[in-house]
Each structure stands twice: as C-alpha cells, then as structure tokens.
C-alpha atoms as a printed R data frame, in Angstrom:
    type eleno elety resid chain resno       x       y       z
1   ATOM     1    CA   MET     A     1 108.252 141.890  58.128
2   ATOM     2    CA   ALA     A     2 108.880 144.112  55.014
3   ATOM     3    CA   GLY     A     3 106.430 147.012  54.230
4   ATOM     4    CA   HIS     A     4 105.146 146.933  58.073
5   ATOM     5    CA   SER     A     5 105.673 149.957  60.152
6   ATOM     6    CA   LYS     A     6 107.620 148.359  63.179
7   ATOM     7    CA   TRP     A     7 108.210 152.167  64.541
8   ATOM     8    CA   ALA     A     8 104.395 152.721  64.424
9   ATOM     9    CA   ASN     A     9 103.654 149.155  66.243
10  ATOM    10    CA   ILE     A    10 105.992 150.101  69.184
11  ATOM    11    CA   GLN     A    11 104.390 153.599  69.433
12  ATOM    12    CA   HIS     A    12 100.881 152.134  69.783
13  ATOM    13    CA   ARG     A    13 102.072 149.529  72.204
14  ATOM    14    CA   LYS     A    14 103.581 152.057  74.535
15  ATOM    15    CA   GLY     A    15 100.434 154.161  74.391
16  ATOM    16    CA   ARG     A    16  98.437 151.113  75.606
17  ATOM    17    CA   GLN     A    17 100.774 150.270  78.421
18  ATOM    18    CA   ASP     A    18 100.938 153.951  79.596
19  ATOM    19    CA   GLU     A    19  97.084 153.622  79.646
20  ATOM    20    CA   LYS     A    20  97.366 150.649  81.936
21  ATOM    21    CA   ARG     A    21 100.270 151.204  84.566
22  ATOM    22    CA   GLY     A    22  98.495 149.343  86.952
23  ATOM    23    CA   ARG     A    23  98.083 146.270  84.834
24  ATOM    24    CA   ILE     A    24 101.844 146.240  84.125
25  ATOM    25    CA   TRP     A    25 102.965 146.270  87.665
26  ATOM    26    CA   THR     A    26 100.759 143.406  88.152
27  ATOM    27    CA   ARG     A    27 102.388 141.369  85.279
28  ATOM    28    CA   LEU     A    28 105.881 142.196  86.150
29  ATOM    29    CA   ILE     A    29 105.519 141.298  89.788
30  ATOM    30    CA   ARG     A    30 104.327 137.854  88.553
31  ATOM    31    CA   GLU     A    31 107.288 137.552  86.173
32  ATOM    32    CA   ILE     A    32 109.452 138.358  89.114
33  ATOM    33    CA   MET     A    33 108.189 135.739  91.395
34  ATOM    34    CA   VAL     A    34 108.196 133.079  88.818
35  ATOM    35    CA   ALA     A    35 111.547 133.755  87.766
36  ATOM    36    CA   ALA     A    36 112.969 134.211  91.344
37  ATOM    37    CA   ARG     A    37 111.114 130.827  92.354
38  ATOM    38    CA   LEU     A    38 112.656 128.947  89.341
39  ATOM    39    CA   GLY     A    39 116.175 130.729  89.581
40  ATOM    40    CA   GLY     A    40 116.771 131.858  92.825
41  ATOM    41    CA   ALA     A    41 117.086 135.614  93.974
42  ATOM    42    CA   ASP     A    42 120.539 136.329  93.045
43  ATOM    43    CA   LEU     A    43 120.326 138.833  90.150
44  ATOM    44    CA   ASP     A    44 124.180 137.876  89.211
45  ATOM    45    CA   THR     A    45 123.383 134.189  88.494
46  ATOM    46    CA   ASN     A    46 119.741 134.520  87.220
47  ATOM    47    CA   PRO     A    47 119.298 136.568  84.109
48  ATOM    48    CA   ARG     A    48 115.770 135.847  83.539
49  ATOM    49    CA   LEU     A    49 115.072 137.537  87.147
50  ATOM    50    CA   ARG     A    50 117.490 140.309  86.207
51  ATOM    51    CA   LEU     A    51 115.640 141.298  82.914
52  ATOM    52    CA   ALA     A    52 112.252 141.162  84.811
53  ATOM    53    CA   VAL     A    53 113.913 143.632  87.532
54  ATOM    54    CA   GLU     A    54 114.956 146.000  84.809
55  ATOM    55    CA   LYS     A    55 111.617 146.352  83.395
56  ATOM    56    CA   ALA     A    56 109.946 146.719  86.773
57  ATOM    57    CA   LYS     A    57 112.723 149.495  87.285
58  ATOM    58    CA   ALA     A    58 112.099 151.066  83.919
59  ATOM    59    CA   ALA     A    59 108.245 150.747  84.737
60  ATOM    60    CA   ASN     A    60 108.708 152.694  88.091
61  ATOM    61    CA   MET     A    61 108.286 150.240  90.473
62  ATOM    62    CA   PRO     A    62 109.835 150.857  93.753
63  ATOM    63    CA   ALA     A    63 112.640 148.675  94.977
64  ATOM    64    CA   ASP     A    64 110.679 147.851  98.204
65  ATOM    65    CA   ASN     A    65 107.585 146.463  95.789
66  ATOM    66    CA   ILE     A    66 110.685 144.254  93.831
67  ATOM    67    CA   LYS     A    67 112.452 143.217  96.668
68  ATOM    68    CA   ARG     A    68 108.856 141.938  98.805
69  ATOM    69    CA   ASN     A    69 108.202 139.641  95.899
70  ATOM    70    CA   ILE     A    70 111.410 138.350  95.411
71  ATOM    71    CA   ASP     A    71 111.136 137.459  98.933
72  ATOM    72    CA   LYS     A    72 107.523 135.748  98.384
73  ATOM    73    CA   ALA     A    73 108.848 133.613  95.851
74  ATOM    74    CA   THR     A    74 111.850 132.514  97.482
75  ATOM    75    CA   GLY     A    75 109.961 131.441 100.614
76  ATOM    76    CA   ASN     A    76 110.982 134.471 102.840
77  ATOM    77    CA   LEU     A    77 107.299 135.697 102.911
78  ATOM    78    CA   GLU     A    78 104.245 134.012 102.251
79  ATOM    79    CA   GLY     A    79 102.915 134.306  98.371
80  ATOM    80    CA   VAL     A    80 101.036 132.590  95.741
81  ATOM    81    CA   ASN     A    81 102.589 130.010  93.682
82  ATOM    82    CA   TYR     A    82 101.995 130.764  89.806
83  ATOM    83    CA   GLU     A    83 102.273 128.470  87.106
84  ATOM    84    CA   GLU     A    84 103.120 129.459  83.403
85  ATOM    85    CA   ILE     A    85 100.869 128.146  80.443
86  ATOM    86    CA   ARG     A    86 100.999 129.015  76.947
87  ATOM    87    CA   TYR     A    87  97.883 128.847  74.971
88  ATOM    88    CA   GLU     A    88  97.739 128.732  70.966
89  ATOM    89    CA   GLY     A    89  94.984 129.822  68.828
90  ATOM    90    CA   TYR     A    90  93.896 131.842  65.776
91  ATOM    91    CA   GLY     A    91  92.524 135.351  65.206
92  ATOM    92    CA   ILE     A    92  90.917 136.850  62.247
93  ATOM    93    CA   GLY     A    93  92.066 135.465  58.476
94  ATOM    94    CA   GLY     A    94  94.142 132.823  60.088
95  ATOM    95    CA   VAL     A    95  96.567 135.338  61.920
96  ATOM    96    CA   ALA     A    96  98.492 133.139  64.579
97  ATOM    97    CA   ILE     A    97  98.111 134.023  68.285
98  ATOM    98    CA   MET     A    98 100.185 132.641  71.188
99  ATOM    99    CA   VAL     A    99  99.333 133.694  74.693
100 ATOM   100    CA   ASP     A   100 101.595 133.143  77.662
101 ATOM   101    CA   THR     A   101  99.826 133.472  80.936
102 ATOM   102    CA   MET     A   102 100.710 132.942  84.631
103 ATOM   103    CA   THR     A   103  97.983 131.698  86.822
104 ATOM   104    CA   ASP     A   104  96.979 130.261  90.138
105 ATOM   105    CA   ASN     A   105  93.794 128.609  88.275
106 ATOM   106    CA   LYS     A   106  94.522 127.232  84.950
107 ATOM   107    CA   VAL     A   107  90.768 126.185  85.039
108 ATOM   108    CA   ARG     A   108  89.887 129.739  85.054
109 ATOM   109    CA   THR     A   109  92.691 130.905  82.650
110 ATOM   110    CA   VAL     A   110  91.914 128.377  80.120
111 ATOM   111    CA   ALA     A   111  87.914 129.407  79.903
112 ATOM   112    CA   GLU     A   112  88.868 133.056  79.764
113 ATOM   113    CA   VAL     A   113  91.049 132.655  76.708
114 ATOM   114    CA   ARG     A   114  88.826 130.535  74.824
115 ATOM   115    CA   HIS     A   115  86.087 132.660  75.449
116 ATOM   116    CA   ALA     A   116  87.961 135.956  74.280
117 ATOM   117    CA   LEU     A   117  89.124 133.986  71.344
118 ATOM   118    CA   SER     A   118  85.557 132.512  70.126
119 ATOM   119    CA   LYS     A   119  83.427 135.427  71.072
120 ATOM   120    CA   HIS     A   120  85.321 137.513  68.560
121 ATOM   121    CA   GLY     A   121  85.729 135.636  65.545
122 ATOM   122    CA   GLY     A   122  88.915 133.720  66.539
123 ATOM   123    CA   ASN     A   123  89.624 130.247  67.948
124 ATOM   124    CA   MET     A   124  91.890 128.116  70.244
125 ATOM   125    CA   GLY     A   125  94.522 125.701  68.850
126 ATOM   126    CA   THR     A   126  95.785 122.613  70.229
127 ATOM   127    CA   GLU     A   127  99.543 122.950  71.701
128 ATOM   128    CA   GLY     A   128 102.029 123.405  68.689
129 ATOM   129    CA   SER     A   129  99.560 124.387  65.926
130 ATOM   130    CA   VAL     A   130 101.299 127.961  65.796
131 ATOM   131    CA   SER     A   131 104.105 128.180  67.797
132 ATOM   132    CA   PHE     A   132 106.130 126.844  64.593
133 ATOM   133    CA   GLN     A   133 105.650 130.189  63.019
134 ATOM   134    CA   PHE     A   134 107.437 131.977  65.433
135 ATOM   135    CA   LYS     A   135 111.399 132.265  66.222
136 ATOM   136    CA   HIS     A   136 112.544 132.849  69.704
137 ATOM   137    CA   CYS     A   137 114.999 135.539  70.008
138 ATOM   138    CA   GLY     A   138 116.415 138.763  71.580
139 ATOM   139    CA   GLN     A   139 115.133 141.862  69.828
140 ATOM   140    CA   LEU     A   140 116.298 145.628  70.021
141 ATOM   141    CA   ILE     A   141 114.606 148.406  68.125
142 ATOM   142    CA   PHE     A   142 116.148 151.659  67.532
143 ATOM   143    CA   ALA     A   143 114.393 154.782  66.645
144 ATOM   144    CA   PRO     A   144 114.567 156.003  62.850
145 ATOM   145    CA   GLY     A   145 117.371 157.998  62.444
146 ATOM   146    CA   SER     A   146 119.731 155.989  64.537
147 ATOM   147    CA   ASP     A   147 123.254 155.297  63.613
148 ATOM   148    CA   GLU     A   148 122.865 152.605  61.568
149 ATOM   149    CA   ASP     A   149 126.528 151.815  60.659
150 ATOM   150    CA   LYS     A   150 127.516 151.969  64.455
151 ATOM   151    CA   ILE     A   151 124.380 149.849  65.807
152 ATOM   152    CA   MET     A   152 125.491 146.914  63.326
153 ATOM   153    CA   GLU     A   153 129.072 147.085  64.099
154 ATOM   154    CA   VAL     A   154 128.664 146.552  67.650
155 ATOM   155    CA   ALA     A   155 125.854 144.233  67.204
156 ATOM   156    CA   LEU     A   156 127.541 141.977  64.857
157 ATOM   157    CA   ASP     A   157 130.609 141.959  66.984
158 ATOM   158    CA   ASN     A   158 129.060 141.190  70.207
159 ATOM   159    CA   GLY     A   159 127.003 138.028  68.922
160 ATOM   160    CA   ALA     A   160 123.960 139.234  67.331
161 ATOM   161    CA   ASP     A   161 122.193 137.195  64.159
162 ATOM   162    CA   ASP     A   162 121.191 139.877  62.099
163 ATOM   163    CA   VAL     A   163 120.553 143.793  61.868
164 ATOM   164    CA   ILE     A   164 117.589 144.803  59.632
165 ATOM   165    CA   THR     A   165 116.666 148.316  58.506
166 ATOM   166    CA   GLY     A   166 112.687 148.658  57.927
167 ATOM   167    CA   ASP     A   167 110.845 150.691  55.495
168 ATOM   168    CA   ASP     A   168 110.060 153.226  58.407
169 ATOM   169    CA   GLY     A   169 113.792 153.361  59.173
170 ATOM   170    CA   ALA     A   170 113.253 151.663  62.532
171 ATOM   171    CA   ILE     A   171 116.630 149.846  62.989
172 ATOM   172    CA   GLU     A   172 116.025 145.881  64.179
173 ATOM   173    CA   VAL     A   173 119.017 144.034  66.131
174 ATOM   174    CA   LEU     A   174 117.836 140.047  66.385
175 ATOM   175    CA   THR     A   175 120.167 137.823  68.800
176 ATOM   176    CA   PRO     A   176 120.149 134.240  70.128
177 ATOM   177    CA   PRO     A   177 118.179 134.464  73.550
178 ATOM   178    CA   ALA     A   178 121.760 133.501  75.336
179 ATOM   179    CA   ALA     A   179 123.257 136.315  73.809
180 ATOM   180    CA   PHE     A   180 120.616 139.020  74.308
181 ATOM   181    CA   GLU     A   181 122.066 140.661  77.773
182 ATOM   182    CA   GLN     A   182 125.581 140.691  76.327
183 ATOM   183    CA   VAL     A   183 124.595 142.410  72.559
184 ATOM   184    CA   LYS     A   184 122.313 144.617  74.793
185 ATOM   185    CA   ASN     A   185 125.015 145.711  77.247
186 ATOM   186    CA   ALA     A   186 127.557 146.088  74.321
187 ATOM   187    CA   LEU     A   187 125.216 148.549  72.643
188 ATOM   188    CA   THR     A   188 124.144 150.637  75.834
189 ATOM   189    CA   ASN     A   189 128.132 151.033  76.634
190 ATOM   190    CA   ALA     A   190 128.572 152.466  73.156
191 ATOM   191    CA   GLY     A   191 125.839 155.091  73.719
192 ATOM   192    CA   LEU     A   192 123.147 153.395  71.902
193 ATOM   193    CA   THR     A   193 119.732 152.934  73.648
194 ATOM   194    CA   ALA     A   194 116.731 150.713  72.375
195 ATOM   195    CA   GLU     A   195 113.458 151.860  72.451
196 ATOM   196    CA   LEU     A   196 112.510 148.309  73.056
197 ATOM   197    CA   ALA     A   197 114.747 145.261  74.238
198 ATOM   198    CA   GLU     A   198 113.394 142.332  75.099
199 ATOM   199    CA   VAL     A   199 113.548 138.240  74.740
200 ATOM   200    CA   THR     A   200 110.369 137.573  72.429
201 ATOM   201    CA   PHE     A   201 108.623 135.214  69.850
202 ATOM   202    CA   ARG     A   202 109.018 137.252  66.433
203 ATOM   203    CA   PRO     A   203 106.617 135.986  63.973
204 ATOM   204    CA   GLU     A   204 108.579 134.424  60.730
205 ATOM   205    CA   ASN     A   205 106.160 135.804  58.561
206 ATOM   206    CA   THR     A   206 103.293 138.338  58.782
207 ATOM   207    CA   ILE     A   207  99.575 138.644  57.521
208 ATOM   208    CA   GLU     A   208  98.237 141.511  56.230
209 ATOM   209    CA   VAL     A   209  94.845 142.381  57.921
210 ATOM   210    CA   GLU     A   210  93.010 145.501  56.669
211 ATOM   211    CA   GLY     A   211  89.846 147.382  57.322
212 ATOM   212    CA   ASP     A   212  86.867 145.818  59.280
213 ATOM   213    CA   ASP     A   213  89.048 142.836  59.666
214 ATOM   214    CA   ALA     A   214  91.966 144.702  61.151
215 ATOM   215    CA   VAL     A   215  89.157 146.235  63.586
216 ATOM   216    CA   LYS     A   216  88.198 142.678  64.801
217 ATOM   217    CA   MET     A   217  91.930 141.316  65.306
218 ATOM   218    CA   GLN     A   218  92.747 144.324  67.299
219 ATOM   219    CA   LYS     A   219  89.458 143.622  69.277
220 ATOM   220    CA   ILE     A   220  90.677 140.305  70.105
221 ATOM   221    CA   LEU     A   221  94.157 141.413  70.901
222 ATOM   222    CA   ASP     A   222  92.370 144.026  73.447
223 ATOM   223    CA   VAL     A   223  90.338 141.281  75.213
224 ATOM   224    CA   LEU     A   224  93.236 139.048  75.636
225 ATOM   225    CA   GLU     A   225  95.361 142.025  76.586
226 ATOM   226    CA   ASP     A   226  92.781 142.843  79.563
227 ATOM   227    CA   LEU     A   227  92.755 139.183  81.041
228 ATOM   228    CA   ASP     A   228  94.499 139.518  84.503
229 ATOM   229    CA   ASP     A   229  96.378 135.984  83.943
230 ATOM   230    CA   VAL     A   230  97.999 137.183  80.627
231 ATOM   231    CA   GLN     A   231 101.372 138.230  80.556
232 ATOM   232    CA   GLU     A   232 102.291 138.232  77.065
233 ATOM   233    CA   ILE     A   233 100.559 138.115  73.298
234 ATOM   234    CA   TYR     A   234 102.761 137.009  70.285
235 ATOM   235    CA   HIS     A   235 100.928 137.261  66.919
236 ATOM   236    CA   ASN     A   236 101.858 137.725  63.166
237 ATOM   237    CA   ALA     A   237  99.209 139.980  62.341
238 ATOM   238    CA   ALA     A   238 100.098 143.181  60.335
239 ATOM   239    CA   LEU     A   239  97.565 145.750  61.132
C-alpha cells in the first residue's frame, strides 16, 4: 500500500458514511441479527456480536434498537432471517472486488450485484477468483502524528502482527482476527484511540487507478454501496 494515502481514504469513507447514516444503521442491524443468531445474545461469549454492538453505539444507535434486534435474532421476537453471501468480481483495470451481503432473497441480491458490476465496466467472477488477493485480519489505523513508538510497543506486546507507518504518516496496526479485540483494548487502555478499528479483508497489493478510470471505478463502488443488501465492499484499487 506504499505511496497510497490511507488517511485520505479513511476521511473520504467517513464522509460518505455520514451522508448515509440511515443506511449505516440498516447494515448494523443486519450484522447484529446475524451475529446474535449464530453466536447467541451474550456479549461476553460472542465477540462478533460484541463488535457489532460497539459499532452500533459508535453510530449513535439507541440501546432499545440494539436490544430489540438481538431479541428478534434469538427468537424472542418475530424477525427476518438473513443469509450471508459473498460475491467476487472485477472492476476497472482488473481491480479485485469482494462484496459481502446479507439478504433474505439471494436471487434478487445476485442480480443486483451482477448488474452493478456489468453496467459500469466490471464483471462478476466465480467463488475464489479474487479472494486470494486479500488477507483476513484485524486493522487499526491511527491519525498522522500519533505516538508511533508507544503504538508499536503496546500493539506488538499484545499480539499484533505488524505496525506500518504510511507515507502520509498514518499508522496501521495489523492483527490476527482472533487477537483483534485484545490488541484494540490494550491500545485503548494505553490512551491510544484508533480512527478506524475493524476486522477486515486487506488487499495484499493495490492497483493504481487514475483519471477517467478512477472515476469509473468509484462509480462501481458507489453503485454497489447503494444496494440495500450490501454490507461491506473490499477492493484493491488505489484511487
């Protein structure tokens, strides 16, 4: 990811999320419901649900909304069953794209994802066609100017795999997925708060996309982002 402004990307992403607060809540509710259905309602024993609830609180979702959707998922209230499906494909210039969805109608969802890609210059791939280009990991990103030495010491002492300082000064901590919470909590307890903290799929390498191609690639991402069933989009474009 060298030479690519991770910090600018985060600010752009946050700005877009602020514009789509209602859609963010919808996605968080689905994640809460699936996490609770798969792992139970106890936050202490269900790390996926615990992380989803943390994200919901950070997005200012009322506690009643959170509890109601956990109850729906665990059978205490009537609710919808969502299925998790990942689609893989390509954008402009061979950019790899993975789209995570939660849906109650996978026929509708696959048609919408395929249309979003093909209409704007991409195409759908088969299962496994691009996923090998991403690493499943915990990722915490700190603002330029953060205490690099302290972040490195705390992170590596608590199970992080790597600490990377980008060209723009942003500091990225990478962890195994299972160690994410431990590292995040240790950093928070040390007074170090990440601007972005999540378990994600990080591209092993990026593809530079510039000019008109960058505009076209952003259009694909925007159209996918606007689909109701889409939860997360991972790609390896450096726009």
